[in-house]
C-alpha positions as CSV (number, residue, x, y, z in Angstrom):
1,M,0.0,0.0,0.0
2,K,1.1,3.6,-0.5
3,L,2.6,5.6,2.4
4,I,0.6,8.6,3.5
5,F,3.3,10.8,1.9
6,E,2.5,9.3,-1.4
7,R,-1.2,10.1,-1.3
8,G,-3.1,13.3,-1.9
9,S,-2.0,16.4,-3.8
10,E,-1.3,20.1,-3.3
11,G,-4.3,22.0,-2.0
12,Q,-6.2,19.1,-0.6
13,G,-7.3,19.3,3.1
14,C,-10.0,18.4,5.5
15,A,-10.0,21.3,8.0
16,V,-12.7,23.9,7.9
17,L,-11.8,26.7,10.5
18,P,-13.7,29.9,11.1
19,A,-12.0,33.2,10.3
20,C,-9.5,34.3,13.0
21,D,-11.1,36.9,15.3
22,V,-8.0,37.7,17.3
23,P,-4.8,39.4,16.2
24,P,-2.5,36.8,14.6
25,V,0.9,36.1,16.3
26,T,3.8,35.0,14.2
27,L,6.3,32.7,16.0
28,P,10.0,32.9,15.2
29,K,11.0,30.4,12.6
30,Q,13.0,27.5,13.9
31,R,13.1,25.4,10.7
32,T,15.4,26.0,7.8
33,K,12.9,24.6,5.4
34,E,9.2,24.0,5.4
35,L,7.8,20.8,7.0
36,R,6.6,18.5,4.3
37,L,3.3,17.2,5.4
38,P,0.9,15.1,3.3
39,Q,-2.2,17.0,2.0
40,L,-5.3,14.8,1.9
41,S,-9.0,15.2,1.8
42,E,-11.0,13.7,4.7
43,C,-12.2,10.9,2.4
44,G,-8.6,10.1,1.4
45,L,-7.4,10.2,5.0
46,S,-10.2,7.9,6.2
47,R,-9.4,5.4,3.4
48,H,-5.7,5.5,4.3
49,Y,-6.3,4.5,7.9
50,T,-8.9,2.0,7.0
51,E,-6.4,0.3,4.6
52,L,-3.8,0.3,7.4
53,A,-6.3,-1.3,9.8
54,K,-7.0,-4.1,7.3
55,E,-3.2,-4.9,7.3
56,V,-3.1,-5.4,11.0
57,H,-3.7,-8.8,12.7
58,G,-5.1,-8.6,16.3
59,V,-7.1,-10.7,18.7
60,N,-10.3,-9.5,16.9
61,D,-9.0,-11.0,13.7
62,G,-8.0,-14.5,14.7
63,F,-6.0,-16.8,17.1
64,Y,-3.1,-15.0,18.7
65,P,-1.1,-17.5,20.9
66,L,1.9,-15.3,21.6
67,G,3.6,-17.0,24.6
68,S,4.3,-15.1,27.8
69,C,2.3,-12.1,26.4
70,T,-1.3,-13.1,27.2
71,M,-2.9,-11.6,24.1
72,K,-6.4,-12.1,25.4
73,Y,-9.6,-10.5,24.1
74,N,-10.4,-7.0,25.5
75,P,-14.1,-6.8,26.5
76,K,-15.8,-3.8,24.9
77,V,-17.4,-2.8,28.3
78,N,-13.8,-1.9,29.4
79,E,-13.5,0.5,26.4
80,A,-16.9,2.0,27.2
81,A,-15.9,2.7,30.8
82,A,-12.6,4.3,29.7
83,S,-14.5,6.5,27.2
84,L,-16.8,8.1,29.8
85,W,-16.3,11.9,29.7
86,G,-15.7,12.0,33.5
87,F,-12.5,10.1,32.8
88,T,-11.5,11.6,29.4
89,K,-12.2,15.3,30.0
90,I,-10.0,15.8,33.1
91,H,-6.5,17.2,33.6
92,P,-3.9,15.8,36.0
93,L,-3.4,19.2,37.6
94,Q,-7.1,19.7,38.5
95,P,-7.8,20.3,42.2
96,E,-8.3,17.1,44.1
97,H,-11.9,17.8,45.1
98,T,-12.9,17.9,41.4
99,V,-11.5,14.4,40.5
100,Q,-12.6,12.3,43.5
101,G,-14.0,9.6,41.1
102,C,-10.6,9.3,39.5
103,L,-8.9,9.0,42.8
104,E,-11.4,6.3,43.8
105,V,-10.5,4.4,40.6
106,C,-6.9,4.4,41.5
107,R,-7.6,3.5,45.1
108,Q,-9.8,0.6,44.3
109,T,-7.5,-0.7,41.6
110,E,-4.6,-0.6,44.1
111,Q,-6.6,-2.5,46.7
112,L,-7.7,-5.2,44.3
113,L,-4.3,-5.7,42.9
114,C,-2.8,-6.0,46.4
115,E,-5.4,-8.6,47.3
116,I,-4.6,-10.7,44.2
117,T,-0.8,-10.5,44.6
118,G,-0.5,-10.6,48.4
119,M,1.2,-7.2,48.5
120,E,0.5,-4.4,51.0
121,A,1.1,-1.3,48.9
122,M,0.9,-0.5,45.2
123,T,1.9,2.2,42.7
124,L,0.1,2.6,39.3
125,Q,2.7,5.0,37.9
126,P,5.0,2.7,35.8
127,A,4.0,2.7,32.2
128,A,4.8,-0.9,31.2
129,G,6.2,-4.2,32.4
130,A,9.9,-3.4,31.9
131,H,9.3,0.0,33.4
132,G,7.8,-1.8,36.4
133,E,10.8,-4.0,36.7
134,F,13.1,-1.0,36.8
135,T,10.9,0.6,39.4
136,G,10.8,-2.5,41.6
137,L,14.6,-2.8,41.4
138,L,14.9,0.8,42.5
139,L,12.8,0.0,45.5
140,M,15.1,-2.8,46.4
141,K,18.1,-0.6,45.9
142,A,16.6,2.2,48.1
143,Y,15.9,-0.3,50.8
144,H,19.4,-1.7,51.0
145,D,20.9,1.8,50.8
146,S,18.6,3.0,53.6
147,R,20.2,0.3,55.9
148,G,23.7,1.2,54.8
149,D,24.0,-2.2,53.1
150,K,26.0,-0.9,50.1
151,K,27.7,-4.2,49.4
152,R,24.5,-5.7,47.9
153,T,25.2,-5.1,44.2
154,K,24.1,-8.3,42.5
155,I,20.8,-9.6,41.2
156,I,20.4,-13.3,40.5
157,V,18.4,-14.1,37.4
158,P,17.7,-17.6,36.0
159,D,18.8,-18.3,32.5
160,S,15.2,-18.9,31.4
161,A,14.2,-15.3,32.4
162,H,12.6,-12.7,30.2
163,G,15.3,-10.7,28.5
164,T,14.1,-7.5,30.2
165,N,15.0,-8.9,33.6
166,P,18.8,-8.6,33.3
167,A,18.5,-5.5,31.2
168,S,16.4,-3.8,34.0
169,A,18.8,-4.9,36.6
170,V,21.8,-3.4,34.8
171,M,19.9,-0.2,34.2
172,A,19.2,0.0,38.0
173,G,22.9,-0.2,38.6
174,F,23.2,-3.9,39.6
175,T,25.5,-6.7,38.4
176,V,23.6,-9.7,37.0
177,V,24.4,-13.2,38.1
178,S,22.8,-15.8,35.8
179,I,22.1,-19.3,37.2
180,P,21.2,-22.3,35.0
181,S,18.0,-24.2,35.0
182,R,17.7,-27.9,35.7
183,D,16.7,-30.4,33.1
184,D,13.1,-30.1,34.3
185,G,13.1,-26.4,33.5
186,C,13.1,-25.2,37.1
187,V,15.6,-23.4,39.2
188,D,18.8,-25.3,40.2
189,L,18.7,-25.0,44.0
190,E,22.4,-25.8,44.5
191,K,23.4,-23.2,42.0
192,L,21.2,-20.7,43.7
193,R,22.7,-21.5,47.1
194,A,26.1,-21.1,45.6
195,A,25.2,-17.7,44.0
196,A,23.4,-16.2,47.1
197,G,25.6,-14.4,49.6
198,E,26.4,-11.1,51.3
199,D,26.5,-9.2,48.0
200,T,23.1,-10.5,46.8
201,A,20.6,-7.6,46.5
202,G,17.8,-10.0,45.3
203,L,16.4,-12.5,42.9
204,M,14.2,-11.9,39.8
205,L,11.9,-14.7,39.0
206,T,8.5,-15.4,37.4
207,N,6.3,-18.3,38.6
208,P,5.0,-20.0,36.5
209,N,8.4,-19.6,34.8
210,T,9.1,-18.9,31.2
211,V,8.8,-22.5,30.1
212,G,5.2,-22.6,31.5
213,L,6.0,-24.5,34.7
214,F,5.1,-23.8,38.3
215,D,8.3,-24.3,40.3
216,K,7.5,-26.8,43.1
217,N,10.4,-25.5,45.1
218,I,9.3,-21.9,45.1
219,L,9.1,-21.5,48.9
220,E,12.7,-22.9,49.2
221,I,13.9,-20.6,46.5
222,T,12.6,-17.4,48.1
223,S,13.8,-18.7,51.5
224,I,17.4,-19.1,50.2
225,V,17.5,-15.5,49.0
226,H,15.9,-14.2,52.2
227,E,18.4,-16.1,54.4
228,A,21.2,-14.4,52.4
229,G,19.7,-11.0,53.1
230,G,18.4,-10.4,49.6
231,L,14.9,-9.6,48.4
232,N,12.7,-11.5,46.0
233,Y,11.2,-9.8,42.9
234,Y,8.3,-11.4,41.1
235,D,8.0,-10.7,37.3
236,G,4.2,-10.7,36.8
237,A,4.2,-11.6,33.1
238,N,2.8,-15.0,33.8
239,L,0.3,-14.1,36.5
240,N,-2.6,-15.0,34.2
241,A,-2.1,-18.7,35.1
242,V,-2.4,-18.2,38.9
243,M,-4.4,-15.0,39.5
244,G,-6.9,-15.6,42.3
245,I,-5.4,-19.0,43.1
246,A,-1.8,-18.5,44.2
247,R,-0.3,-15.1,45.4
248,P,3.3,-14.0,44.9
249,G,3.3,-12.5,48.4
250,D,2.5,-15.9,49.9
251,M,5.3,-17.5,47.8
252,G,7.8,-15.2,49.6
253,F,8.1,-12.4,47.1
254,D,8.7,-8.8,48.4
255,V,8.1,-6.9,45.2
256,V,5.9,-7.6,42.1
257,H,5.2,-5.9,38.9
258,L,2.0,-6.6,36.9
259,N,1.2,-6.1,33.3
260,L,-2.3,-4.6,33.1
261,H,-2.0,-4.9,29.3
262,K,-1.6,-8.7,29.7
263,T,-3.2,-10.1,32.7
264,F,-6.0,-7.6,33.1
265,S,-7.2,-7.4,29.5
266,T,-6.3,-3.9,28.5
267,P,-5.1,-3.2,25.0
268,H,-1.7,-4.8,24.2
269,G,0.7,-4.2,21.4
270,G,1.3,-1.4,18.9
271,G,3.7,0.3,21.3
272,G,1.2,1.0,24.1
273,P,-0.1,2.5,26.2
274,G,0.7,-0.1,28.7
275,S,0.7,-0.1,32.5
276,G,3.1,-1.9,34.9
277,P,1.9,-1.3,38.5
278,V,4.4,-2.3,41.2
279,G,3.3,-3.8,44.5
280,C,5.4,-4.4,47.5
281,K,5.3,-5.5,51.2
282,A,4.8,-2.9,53.8
283,F,8.5,-2.4,54.7
284,L,9.2,-1.2,51.1
285,A,6.1,1.1,50.9
286,P,8.0,4.2,52.1
287,F,10.1,4.1,48.9
288,L,7.3,3.9,46.4
289,P,7.4,6.4,43.6
290,G,5.0,9.2,42.7
291,R,1.8,10.2,44.4
292,R,-0.8,7.7,45.6
293,P,-4.4,8.0,46.7
294,A,-4.9,8.3,50.4
295,G,-7.7,9.2,52.9
296,R,-11.2,7.8,53.6
297,E,-14.2,10.0,52.8
298,K,-12.3,12.6,50.9
299,L,-9.3,11.3,49.0
300,H,-6.1,13.1,48.3
301,W,-2.7,12.5,46.7
302,E,0.1,11.5,49.1
303,T,3.8,11.0,48.5
304,S,5.7,8.2,50.3
305,S,8.0,9.4,53.1
306,H,11.2,8.1,51.4
307,S,10.0,8.0,47.8
308,I,12.4,7.2,45.0
309,G,10.8,10.0,43.1
310,S,8.5,9.9,40.1
311,V,9.1,7.3,37.3
312,K,6.5,8.9,35.0
313,A,4.7,12.1,34.7
314,F,1.6,12.4,37.0
315,Y,-0.2,9.1,37.8
316,G,0.6,6.6,35.1
317,N,-1.6,5.7,32.1
318,F,-4.9,6.4,33.8
319,L,-7.3,5.2,31.2
320,V,-5.5,1.8,31.1
321,V,-6.2,1.6,34.8
322,V,-9.9,2.3,34.2
323,R,-10.0,-0.6,31.8
324,A,-8.3,-2.9,34.2
325,L,-10.7,-1.9,37.0
326,S,-13.7,-2.6,34.8
327,Y,-12.3,-6.1,34.0
328,L,-11.6,-6.8,37.7
329,L,-15.1,-5.7,38.8
330,T,-16.8,-7.6,36.0
331,L,-15.1,-10.9,36.8
332,G,-15.1,-10.5,40.5
333,R,-13.8,-12.9,43.2
334,E,-15.2,-15.9,41.3
335,G,-14.3,-14.9,37.8
336,I,-10.7,-14.1,38.3
337,P,-9.6,-17.6,39.4
338,E,-11.9,-19.1,36.7
339,A,-10.1,-17.2,34.0
340,A,-6.7,-18.6,35.3
341,Q,-8.1,-22.1,35.4
342,N,-9.4,-21.8,31.9
343,A,-6.0,-20.5,30.7
344,V,-4.3,-23.6,32.1
345,L,-7.0,-25.9,30.8
346,N,-6.7,-24.5,27.2
347,A,-2.9,-24.8,27.2
348,N,-2.9,-28.4,28.5
349,Y,-5.7,-29.3,26.0
350,M,-3.7,-28.0,23.1
351,M,-0.4,-29.4,24.3
352,T,-1.9,-32.9,24.7
353,K,-3.4,-32.8,21.2
354,L,0.0,-31.9,19.6
355,Q,2.6,-33.8,21.6
356,D,2.4,-36.9,19.5
357,L,3.8,-34.9,16.6
358,Y,5.6,-31.9,18.2
359,P,8.1,-32.8,20.9
360,M,7.5,-30.8,24.1
361,A,10.5,-29.3,25.7
362,Y,9.4,-30.4,29.2
363,P,7.1,-33.4,30.0
364,G,4.1,-33.3,32.2
365,I,1.4,-30.8,32.9
366,C,2.0,-27.2,32.0
367,M,0.5,-24.0,33.2
368,H,-0.8,-21.3,30.8
369,E,1.7,-21.9,28.1
370,F,3.9,-24.7,26.7
371,V,7.1,-24.9,24.8
372,M,7.8,-27.1,21.8
373,S,11.3,-27.9,20.5
374,L,11.6,-28.3,16.7
375,E,15.3,-29.2,16.9
376,K,14.7,-32.8,15.7
377,M,12.4,-31.6,12.9
378,K,14.9,-29.2,11.6
379,H,17.6,-31.9,11.6
380,E,15.4,-34.3,9.7
381,T,13.6,-32.1,7.3
382,G,15.3,-28.7,7.3
383,V,12.1,-27.1,8.5
384,S,12.8,-24.6,11.3
385,A,10.7,-23.0,14.0
386,M,10.7,-19.9,11.9
387,D,9.3,-21.9,9.0
388,I,6.4,-23.2,11.1
389,A,5.7,-19.8,12.5
390,K,5.6,-18.1,9.1
391,S,3.4,-20.9,7.7
392,L,0.8,-20.2,10.4
393,L,0.3,-16.8,8.9
394,D,-1.2,-18.3,5.8
395,Y,-3.9,-19.8,8.0
396,G,-4.8,-16.5,9.7
397,I,-3.0,-17.5,12.9
398,H,-0.5,-15.1,14.6
399,P,2.8,-17.0,15.2
400,P,3.6,-18.0,18.8
401,T,6.8,-16.7,20.4
402,M,9.8,-17.9,18.4
403,Y,13.2,-19.0,19.7
404,F,12.4,-18.2,23.3
405,P,13.2,-19.2,25.9
406,L,16.9,-19.4,24.8
407,I,17.5,-22.6,26.8
408,V,15.3,-24.5,24.3
409,E,16.6,-25.2,20.8
410,E,14.2,-24.2,17.9
411,A,11.6,-23.2,20.5
412,L,8.0,-22.3,19.8
413,M,6.1,-21.0,22.9
414,V,2.3,-21.2,22.7
415,E,-0.1,-19.5,25.0
416,P,-3.8,-20.1,24.0
417,T,-5.3,-17.9,26.8
418,E,-8.7,-18.4,28.5
419,T,-10.6,-16.3,26.0
420,E,-10.3,-18.9,23.2
421,S,-13.1,-21.4,22.6
422,R,-12.6,-25.2,22.2
423,E,-13.6,-24.8,18.5
424,T,-10.8,-22.3,17.9
425,L,-8.3,-24.5,19.7
426,D,-9.4,-27.5,17.6
427,E,-9.0,-25.4,14.4
428,A,-5.5,-24.3,15.5
429,I,-4.5,-27.9,16.4
430,A,-5.6,-29.1,12.9
431,V,-3.5,-26.3,11.3
432,F,-0.4,-27.3,13.4
433,R,-0.9,-30.9,12.4
434,E,-1.3,-30.1,8.7
435,I,1.9,-28.0,8.7
436,W,3.7,-30.9,10.4
437,Q,2.6,-33.2,7.5
438,K,3.9,-30.6,5.0
439,A,7.2,-30.5,6.8
440,K,7.5,-34.3,6.2
441,T,6.2,-34.4,2.6
442,D,7.0,-30.9,1.1
443,P,9.5,-29.1,3.3
444,A,10.5,-26.7,0.5
445,S,7.1,-25.1,0.4
446,L,7.4,-24.1,4.1
447,H,10.6,-22.2,3.4
448,E,8.6,-19.8,1.1
449,A,5.8,-19.2,3.6
450,P,3.8,-17.0,4.0
451,V,2.4,-16.8,0.5
452,R,-1.2,-15.6,1.2
453,T,-0.4,-12.5,3.1
454,G,0.1,-8.9,2.0
455,I,3.9,-9.4,1.8
456,G,5.9,-12.5,1.7
457,R,8.8,-13.4,4.0
458,P,10.9,-10.3,4.5
459,D,14.7,-10.3,4.8
460,E,14.7,-9.8,8.6
461,V,18.4,-10.0,9.0
462,G,18.9,-7.3,6.3
463,A,16.1,-5.2,7.9
464,A,17.8,-5.4,11.3
465,R,21.3,-4.6,10.0
466,H,20.3,-1.9,7.4
467,P,17.0,-0.4,8.6
468,I,15.4,2.4,6.6
469,L,14.4,4.9,9.3
470,R,13.1,7.8,7.3
471,Y,11.1,8.5,4.2
472,E,13.1,9.9,1.3
473,F,11.0,12.3,-0.8
């Protein structure tokens, strides 16, 4: 399709403004040449964005089993709530007495998220998951510094962790210590004991972990870190499997970040906006960032006594919080755990129906996602995990996560989510099985996939190494 710069012509436009009734003011010129903006009629502009929308694949278009990302359907009632004028027509600098409803949204959301996670305080300010990681690590750093414990400079991270974990730890000023996983995909306790010591600031872990398994030794894991004087950080990316059933706070975690745009069904993808609230136990609450709702009958903003400072302007992505609260109140105490149970059921159903053809990286029951290894298939047929993923596009299915976790060769990670029906899962299973047959009988055809999409397979290596970052007129 054409870029917007290639549409329209000189003189077209869609703005009809009344004559100026105040003296014009000319600002000093800062540009050396005129800004080249496209000139389109309203009809042309509408058609351009409609065409763009048709090129996008989302959860409203088809199956979207992106592992560890929980691309679930976003109920439209959440969008309706976030569109109410009382939420959209406000300003963050309004007097507190004029935004009591918005303060109540933040207060209720914090309380519900604390209940679900087993935490005692929460901030809604972080704008995304990795931003929440960074914020949580700053809380840990501030805690150790407040006690004069400057020697705690290391964060322990399992080798199966999300890539943002070590990156966030380094950004927060820590040194990362990676520990290997056992053959069963869980934390190696002996390696953890060897790594934990007087220089340990904490451990970053998600449970269920990134291979979709609930670590049966989780209480021992968090105990080892606590005994060494460190803190335990919970990456909430996989909370969708256990929300309302098992709480990170009860597992021994001191800090947690959540992804409202994953677990609590707010829009996900396209660069945001996201939301990554951070919860903590009471002893870390004095260090929380930003301003938080406080009070009883009349609410007001309050800053923690030893706050690390703001990590984002004002109070986070507020309308994302409104959507999440709508989701929480709609599902309620019974619906939240039911969603988690259905997520686990869907993953195990799909895994069981595929494991006779696709080797699973780890045996036994999974949680909300499972990991396949196509190492043997690639060796026997030349068909890679990338080929399988690209082939799925021809069937209207978004590819699962590819080549992650790194500890699994030729990995495909599938997360069906609880919002998919059995009929959809059966259709997806049939597609996976059909592609497997093609890999055995006509592997060359899979190297060319996709062939039914708007574009074929791009040169991804070339695009990464030689990106075109600007439009040349």
